N, CA, C and O atoms as CSV, one atom per row, in Angstrom:
chain,resi,resn,atom,element,x,y,z
A,1,MET,N,N,-40.586,-39.274,-36.209
A,1,MET,CA,C,-40.260,-40.682,-36.102
A,1,MET,C,C,-40.553,-41.134,-34.669
A,1,MET,O,O,-40.261,-40.416,-33.713
A,2,SER,N,N,-41.105,-42.272,-34.539
A,2,SER,CA,C,-41.436,-42.812,-33.228
A,2,SER,C,C,-40.163,-43.108,-32.435
A,2,SER,O,O,-39.201,-43.645,-32.984
A,3,PRO,N,N,-40.155,-42.755,-31.129
A,3,PRO,CA,C,-38.975,-43.063,-30.311
A,3,PRO,C,C,-38.643,-44.554,-30.306
A,3,PRO,O,O,-37.471,-44.922,-30.218
A,4,VAL,N,N,-39.645,-45.406,-30.399
A,4,VAL,CA,C,-39.395,-46.851,-30.405
A,4,VAL,C,C,-38.651,-47.251,-31.679
A,4,VAL,O,O,-37.715,-48.049,-31.633
A,5,ILE,N,N,-39.066,-46.701,-32.796
A,5,ILE,CA,C,-38.408,-47.008,-34.067
A,5,ILE,C,C,-36.971,-46.482,-34.056
A,5,ILE,O,O,-36.059,-47.168,-34.516
A,6,SER,N,N,-36.765,-45.275,-33.536
A,6,SER,CA,C,-35.411,-44.726,-33.500
A,6,SER,C,C,-34.508,-45.523,-32.564
A,6,SER,O,O,-33.326,-45.705,-32.858
A,7,LYS,N,N,-35.048,-46.000,-31.441
A,7,LYS,CA,C,-34.259,-46.836,-30.528
A,7,LYS,C,C,-33.878,-48.146,-31.204
A,7,LYS,O,O,-32.750,-48.617,-31.055
A,8,LEU,N,N,-34.802,-48.730,-31.939
A,8,LEU,CA,C,-34.522,-49.964,-32.658
A,8,LEU,C,C,-33.435,-49.732,-33.709
A,8,LEU,O,O,-32.527,-50.548,-33.864
A,9,PHE,N,N,-33.535,-48.616,-34.427
A,9,PHE,CA,C,-32.524,-48.260,-35.415
A,9,PHE,C,C,-31.154,-48.088,-34.757
A,9,PHE,O,O,-30.149,-48.579,-35.271
A,10,GLU,N,N,-31.117,-47.388,-33.616
A,10,GLU,CA,C,-29.857,-47.194,-32.892
A,10,GLU,C,C,-29.265,-48.533,-32.467
A,10,GLU,O,O,-28.058,-48.748,-32.579
A,11,TYR,N,N,-30.108,-49.421,-31.986
A,11,TYR,CA,C,-29.634,-50.748,-31.565
A,11,TYR,C,C,-29.012,-51.491,-32.748
A,11,TYR,O,O,-27.950,-52.097,-32.607
A,12,CYS,N,N,-29.661,-51.449,-33.904
A,12,CYS,CA,C,-29.136,-52.129,-35.092
A,12,CYS,C,C,-27.802,-51.536,-35.530
A,12,CYS,O,O,-26.876,-52.268,-35.878
A,13,VAL,N,N,-27.709,-50.232,-35.513
A,13,VAL,CA,C,-26.451,-49.564,-35.880
A,13,VAL,C,C,-25.341,-49.951,-34.900
A,13,VAL,O,O,-24.220,-50.251,-35.312
A,14,MET,N,N,-25.654,-49.943,-33.612
A,14,MET,CA,C,-24.649,-50.303,-32.609
A,14,MET,C,C,-24.186,-51.750,-32.783
A,14,MET,O,O,-22.993,-52.038,-32.679
A,15,GLU,N,N,-25.121,-52.655,-33.046
A,15,GLU,CA,C,-24.756,-54.059,-33.232
A,15,GLU,C,C,-23.798,-54.232,-34.405
A,15,GLU,O,O,-22.832,-54.990,-34.319
A,16,LYS,N,N,-24.066,-53.534,-35.487
A,16,LYS,CA,C,-23.281,-53.715,-36.709
A,16,LYS,C,C,-21.973,-52.937,-36.708
A,16,LYS,O,O,-20.968,-53.429,-37.220
A,17,TYR,N,N,-21.965,-51.720,-36.138
A,17,TYR,CA,C,-20.812,-50.839,-36.296
A,17,TYR,C,C,-20.085,-50.471,-35.003
A,17,TYR,O,O,-19.188,-49.628,-35.028
A,18,SER,N,N,-20.446,-51.078,-33.885
A,18,SER,CA,C,-19.847,-50.679,-32.604
A,18,SER,C,C,-18.328,-50.833,-32.586
A,18,SER,O,O,-17.648,-50.084,-31.884
A,19,SER,N,N,-17.789,-51.771,-33.328
A,19,SER,CA,C,-16.332,-51.956,-33.336
A,19,SER,C,C,-15.612,-50.789,-34.011
A,19,SER,O,O,-14.408,-50.622,-33.816
A,20,TYR,N,N,-16.312,-49.985,-34.792
A,20,TYR,CA,C,-15.699,-48.837,-35.475
A,20,TYR,C,C,-15.757,-47.548,-34.656
A,20,TYR,O,O,-15.068,-46.578,-34.973
A,21,PHE,N,N,-16.582,-47.537,-33.600
A,21,PHE,CA,C,-16.758,-46.343,-32.792
A,21,PHE,C,C,-15.662,-46.262,-31.739
A,21,PHE,O,O,-15.295,-47.265,-31.127
A,22,SER,N,N,-15.156,-45.076,-31.543
A,22,SER,CA,C,-14.176,-44.892,-30.472
A,22,SER,C,C,-14.879,-44.221,-29.291
A,22,SER,O,O,-15.887,-43.534,-29.455
A,23,ASN,N,N,-14.326,-44.436,-28.107
A,23,ASN,CA,C,-14.891,-43.788,-26.933
A,23,ASN,C,C,-13.764,-43.514,-25.954
A,23,ASN,O,O,-12.628,-43.948,-26.145
A,24,ASN,N,N,-14.098,-42.802,-24.927
A,24,ASN,CA,C,-13.135,-42.388,-23.930
A,24,ASN,C,C,-13.331,-43.226,-22.675
A,24,ASN,O,O,-14.444,-43.667,-22.389
A,25,ASP,N,N,-12.255,-43.448,-21.926
A,25,ASP,CA,C,-12.367,-44.194,-20.679
A,25,ASP,C,C,-13.245,-43.478,-19.663
A,25,ASP,O,O,-13.746,-44.105,-18.729
A,26,LEU,N,N,-13.441,-42.166,-19.833
A,26,LEU,CA,C,-14.276,-41.398,-18.919
A,26,LEU,C,C,-15.754,-41.442,-19.300
A,26,LEU,O,O,-16.591,-40.859,-18.611
A,27,GLN,N,N,-16.072,-42.119,-20.377
A,27,GLN,CA,C,-17.460,-42.255,-20.800
A,27,GLN,C,C,-18.069,-43.466,-20.102
A,27,GLN,O,O,-17.474,-44.544,-20.105
A,28,PHE,N,N,-19.241,-43.300,-19.508
A,28,PHE,CA,C,-19.891,-44.391,-18.803
A,28,PHE,C,C,-21.170,-44.840,-19.502
A,28,PHE,O,O,-21.553,-46.005,-19.400
A,29,GLY,N,N,-21.820,-43.946,-20.195
A,29,GLY,CA,C,-23.067,-44.298,-20.864
A,29,GLY,C,C,-22.815,-45.049,-22.150
A,29,GLY,O,O,-21.795,-44.844,-22.807
A,30,PHE,N,N,-23.733,-45.910,-22.507
A,30,PHE,CA,C,-23.714,-46.664,-23.756
A,30,PHE,C,C,-22.496,-47.571,-23.872
A,30,PHE,O,O,-22.003,-47.820,-24.973
A,31,LYS,N,N,-22.010,-48.066,-22.729
A,31,LYS,CA,C,-20.902,-49.015,-22.732
A,31,LYS,C,C,-21.316,-50.237,-21.926
A,31,LYS,O,O,-21.978,-50.125,-20.895
A,32,GLU,N,N,-20.914,-51.410,-22.417
A,32,GLU,CA,C,-21.252,-52.636,-21.710
A,32,GLU,C,C,-20.620,-52.666,-20.331
A,32,GLU,O,O,-19.469,-52.268,-20.153
A,33,LYS,N,N,-21.364,-53.129,-19.382
A,33,LYS,CA,C,-20.918,-53.341,-18.003
A,33,LYS,C,C,-20.542,-52.054,-17.271
A,33,LYS,O,O,-19.872,-52.114,-16.239
A,34,LEU,N,N,-20.951,-50.906,-17.772
A,34,LEU,CA,C,-20.738,-49.640,-17.083
A,34,LEU,C,C,-22.062,-48.898,-17.027
A,34,LEU,O,O,-22.916,-49.068,-17.897
A,35,GLY,N,N,-22.225,-48.086,-16.013
A,35,GLY,CA,C,-23.466,-47.346,-15.900
A,35,GLY,C,C,-23.363,-46.212,-14.915
A,35,GLY,O,O,-22.276,-45.739,-14.583
A,36,CYS,N,N,-24.517,-45.788,-14.458
A,36,CYS,CA,C,-24.623,-44.636,-13.575
A,36,CYS,C,C,-23.850,-44.838,-12.269
A,36,CYS,O,O,-23.207,-43.909,-11.781
A,37,SER,N,N,-23.909,-46.029,-11.712
A,37,SER,CA,C,-23.214,-46.265,-10.431
A,37,SER,C,C,-21.702,-46.112,-10.579
A,37,SER,O,O,-21.035,-45.660,-9.647
A,38,HIS,N,N,-21.159,-46.478,-11.724
A,38,HIS,CA,C,-19.732,-46.299,-11.962
A,38,HIS,C,C,-19.375,-44.817,-12.083
A,38,HIS,O,O,-18.345,-44.374,-11.575
A,39,ALA,N,N,-20.228,-44.064,-12.753
A,39,ALA,CA,C,-19.991,-42.632,-12.900
A,39,ALA,C,C,-20.070,-41.926,-11.550
A,39,ALA,O,O,-19.260,-41.045,-11.260
A,40,ILE,N,N,-21.040,-42.310,-10.725
A,40,ILE,CA,C,-21.177,-41.711,-9.398
A,40,ILE,C,C,-19.963,-42.044,-8.536
A,40,ILE,O,O,-19.474,-41.184,-7.803
A,41,PHE,N,N,-19.477,-43.266,-8.612
A,41,PHE,CA,C,-18.282,-43.660,-7.866
A,41,PHE,C,C,-17.082,-42.807,-8.283
A,41,PHE,O,O,-16.354,-42.303,-7.428
A,42,ALA,N,N,-16.873,-42.645,-9.587
A,42,ALA,CA,C,-15.752,-41.844,-10.080
A,42,ALA,C,C,-15.874,-40.389,-9.621
A,42,ALA,O,O,-14.877,-39.776,-9.240
A,43,LEU,N,N,-17.079,-39.838,-9.656
A,43,LEU,CA,C,-17.309,-38.473,-9.212
A,43,LEU,C,C,-16.997,-38.327,-7.727
A,43,LEU,O,O,-16.317,-37.385,-7.323
A,44,ARG,N,N,-17.492,-39.255,-6.916
A,44,ARG,CA,C,-17.241,-39.201,-5.466
A,44,ARG,C,C,-15.750,-39.287,-5.157
A,44,ARG,O,O,-15.253,-38.569,-4.289
A,45,GLN,N,N,-15.043,-40.151,-5.856
A,45,GLN,CA,C,-13.610,-40.299,-5.634
A,45,GLN,C,C,-12.872,-39.002,-5.983
A,45,GLN,O,O,-11.956,-38.591,-5.271
A,46,CYS,N,N,-13.273,-38.376,-7.063
A,46,CYS,CA,C,-12.654,-37.116,-7.492
A,46,CYS,C,C,-12.916,-36.012,-6.470
A,46,CYS,O,O,-11.999,-35.286,-6.086
A,47,VAL,N,N,-14.163,-35.887,-6.032
A,47,VAL,CA,C,-14.523,-34.860,-5.050
A,47,VAL,C,C,-13.773,-35.102,-3.740
A,47,VAL,O,O,-13.202,-34.174,-3.168
A,48,GLU,N,N,-13.776,-36.346,-3.270
A,48,GLU,CA,C,-13.089,-36.662,-2.015
A,48,GLU,C,C,-11.586,-36.375,-2.099
A,48,GLU,O,O,-10.984,-35.922,-1.125
A,49,TYR,N,N,-10.991,-36.635,-3.247
A,49,TYR,CA,C,-9.562,-36.367,-3.448
A,49,TYR,C,C,-9.255,-34.885,-3.234
A,49,TYR,O,O,-8.345,-34.542,-2.479
A,50,PHE,N,N,-9.998,-34.022,-3.886
A,50,PHE,CA,C,-9.720,-32.590,-3.799
A,50,PHE,C,C,-10.124,-31.996,-2.451
A,50,PHE,O,O,-9.421,-31.134,-1.924
A,51,VAL,N,N,-11.241,-32.443,-1.890
A,51,VAL,CA,C,-11.687,-31.934,-0.595
A,51,VAL,C,C,-10.692,-32.329,0.499
A,51,VAL,O,O,-10.409,-31.530,1.392
A,52,SER,N,N,-10.168,-33.537,0.438
A,52,SER,CA,C,-9.205,-33.984,1.448
A,52,SER,C,C,-7.897,-33.205,1.381
A,52,SER,O,O,-7.112,-33.222,2.329
A,53,ARG,N,N,-7.667,-32.535,0.282
A,53,ARG,CA,C,-6.458,-31.724,0.116
A,53,ARG,C,C,-6.737,-30.230,0.283
A,53,ARG,O,O,-5.903,-29.388,-0.051
A,54,GLY,N,N,-7.926,-29.918,0.806
A,54,GLY,CA,C,-8.255,-28.540,1.148
A,54,GLY,C,C,-8.813,-27.689,0.024
A,54,GLY,O,O,-8.953,-26.476,0.184
A,55,SER,N,N,-9.132,-28.292,-1.104
A,55,SER,CA,C,-9.676,-27.529,-2.229
A,55,SER,C,C,-11.196,-27.447,-2.143
A,55,SER,O,O,-11.853,-28.300,-1.547
A,56,SER,N,N,-11.724,-26.411,-2.746
A,56,SER,CA,C,-13.174,-26.310,-2.904
A,56,SER,C,C,-13.547,-27.021,-4.196
A,56,SER,O,O,-12.793,-26.999,-5.168
A,57,VAL,N,N,-14.694,-27.637,-4.199
A,57,VAL,CA,C,-15.153,-28.338,-5.394
A,57,VAL,C,C,-16.509,-27.768,-5.780
A,57,VAL,O,O,-17.428,-27.710,-4.964
A,58,PHE,N,N,-16.619,-27.353,-7.022
A,58,PHE,CA,C,-17.878,-26.840,-7.561
A,58,PHE,C,C,-18.268,-27.729,-8.725
A,58,PHE,O,O,-17.415,-28.133,-9.515
A,59,MET,N,N,-19.540,-28.035,-8.835
A,59,MET,CA,C,-19.975,-28.843,-9.962
A,59,MET,C,C,-21.388,-28.455,-10.364
A,59,MET,O,O,-22.146,-27.861,-9.597
A,60,ALA,N,N,-21.702,-28.811,-11.581
A,60,ALA,CA,C,-23.050,-28.602,-12.106
A,60,ALA,C,C,-23.491,-29.909,-12.737
A,60,ALA,O,O,-22.666,-30.679,-13.229
A,61,ALA,N,N,-24.775,-30.155,-12.721
A,61,ALA,CA,C,-25.319,-31.389,-13.303
A,61,ALA,C,C,-26.440,-31.036,-14.264
A,61,ALA,O,O,-27.174,-30.069,-14.063
A,62,LEU,N,N,-26.555,-31.824,-15.288
A,62,LEU,CA,C,-27.607,-31.645,-16.286
A,62,LEU,C,C,-28.329,-32.971,-16.447
A,62,LEU,O,O,-27.709,-33.980,-16.783
A,63,ASP,N,N,-29.614,-32.976,-16.215
A,63,ASP,CA,C,-30.417,-34.179,-16.397
A,63,ASP,C,C,-30.928,-34.178,-17.830
A,63,ASP,O,O,-31.880,-33.471,-18.161
A,64,ALA,N,N,-30.297,-34.964,-18.661
A,64,ALA,CA,C,-30.662,-35.010,-20.073
A,64,ALA,C,C,-31.515,-36.233,-20.387
A,64,ALA,O,O,-31.527,-36.718,-21.519
A,65,THR,N,N,-32.225,-36.726,-19.383
A,65,THR,CA,C,-33.071,-37.893,-19.572
A,65,THR,C,C,-34.066,-37.634,-20.699
A,65,THR,O,O,-34.790,-36.638,-20.692
A,66,LYS,N,N,-34.087,-38.512,-21.627
A,66,LYS,CA,C,-34.986,-38.448,-22.776
A,66,LYS,C,C,-34.834,-37.175,-23.602
A,66,LYS,O,O,-35.760,-36.780,-24.310
A,67,ALA,N,N,-33.682,-36.537,-23.513
A,67,ALA,CA,C,-33.465,-35.290,-24.256
A,67,ALA,C,C,-33.616,-35.498,-25.756
A,67,ALA,O,O,-34.124,-34.617,-26.450
A,68,PHE,N,N,-33.189,-36.635,-26.263
A,68,PHE,CA,C,-33.229,-36.856,-27.699
A,68,PHE,C,C,-34.532,-37.489,-28.162
A,68,PHE,O,O,-34.722,-37.710,-29.358
A,69,ASP,N,N,-35.427,-37.781,-27.235
A,69,ASP,CA,C,-36.739,-38.289,-27.613
A,69,ASP,C,C,-37.724,-37.160,-27.870
A,69,ASP,O,O,-38.844,-37.414,-28.316
A,70,LYS,N,N,-37.334,-35.923,-27.601
A,70,LYS,CA,C,-38.281,-34.811,-27.650
A,70,LYS,C,C,-38.072,-33.881,-28.838
A,70,LYS,O,O,-38.638,-32.788,-28.862
A,71,PHE,N,N,-37.280,-34.281,-29.815
A,71,PHE,CA,C,-37.161,-33.436,-30.990
A,71,PHE,C,C,-37.433,-34.256,-32.247
A,71,PHE,O,O,-37.468,-35.486,-32.209
A,72,ASN,N,N,-37.619,-33.571,-33.331
A,72,ASN,CA,C,-37.981,-34.196,-34.593
A,72,ASN,C,C,-36.716,-34.736,-35.267
A,72,ASN,O,O,-35.918,-33.959,-35.792
A,73,HIS,N,N,-36.525,-36.058,-35.257
A,73,HIS,CA,C,-35.343,-36.681,-35.821
A,73,HIS,C,C,-35.263,-36.477,-37.336
A,73,HIS,O,O,-34.179,-36.269,-37.880
A,74,VAL,N,N,-36.407,-36.538,-38.009
A,74,VAL,CA,C,-36.429,-36.367,-39.465
A,74,VAL,C,C,-35.939,-34.965,-39.817
A,74,VAL,O,O,-35.137,-34.804,-40.737
A,75,GLN,N,N,-36.408,-33.963,-39.103
A,75,GLN,CA,C,-35.977,-32.594,-39.382
A,75,GLN,C,C,-34.477,-32.442,-39.121
A,75,GLN,O,O,-33.793,-31.734,-39.860
A,76,LEU,N,N,-33.967,-33.089,-38.094
A,76,LEU,CA,C,-32.526,-33.045,-37.799
A,76,LEU,C,C,-31.739,-33.642,-38.953
A,76,LEU,O,O,-30.751,-33.056,-39.397
A,77,LEU,N,N,-32.163,-34.798,-39.442
A,77,LEU,CA,C,-31.453,-35.432,-40.551
A,77,LEU,C,C,-31.552,-34.600,-41.819
A,77,LEU,O,O,-30.586,-34.512,-42.576
A,78,ASP,N,N,-32.706,-33.988,-42.063
A,78,ASP,CA,C,-32.849,-33.121,-43.244
A,78,ASP,C,C,-31.909,-31.942,-43.178
A,78,ASP,O,O,-31.347,-31.544,-44.199
A,79,SER,N,N,-31.725,-31.372,-42.000
A,79,SER,CA,C,-30.835,-30.208,-41.867
A,79,SER,C,C,-29.368,-30.603,-42.036
A,79,SER,O,O,-28.551,-29.772,-42.431
A,80,CYS,N,N,-29.022,-31.855,-41.745
A,80,CYS,CA,C,-27.641,-32.320,-41.926
A,80,CYS,C,C,-27.316,-32.559,-43.390
A,80,CYS,O,O,-26.159,-32.440,-43.793
A,81,VAL,N,N,-28.305,-32.888,-44.181
A,81,VAL,CA,C,-28.090,-33.189,-45.598
A,81,VAL,C,C,-27.828,-31.917,-46.388
A,81,VAL,O,O,-27.104,-31.946,-47.383
A,82,MET,N,N,-28.401,-30.812,-45.960
A,82,MET,CA,C,-28.297,-29.559,-46.708
A,82,MET,C,C,-26.900,-29.085,-46.810
A,82,MET,O,O,-26.644,-28.041,-47.411
């Protein structure tokens, strides 16, 4: 399936059913008026809090940019039906 078609489908689903979806206050992606800058701010505040109190902070990051554009959506849906 074309990534453009799947994005259009996702947009239509979100428009129609977004009121039924639940999310967490710690989620920044796919929410109106929130984005990467908000997530970075929250991360910096958390790190600064613990560092100022003498703790070590370890973190890992995963760049999942376009992660879902690189697999076969039809095959995924077929495997869910089985």
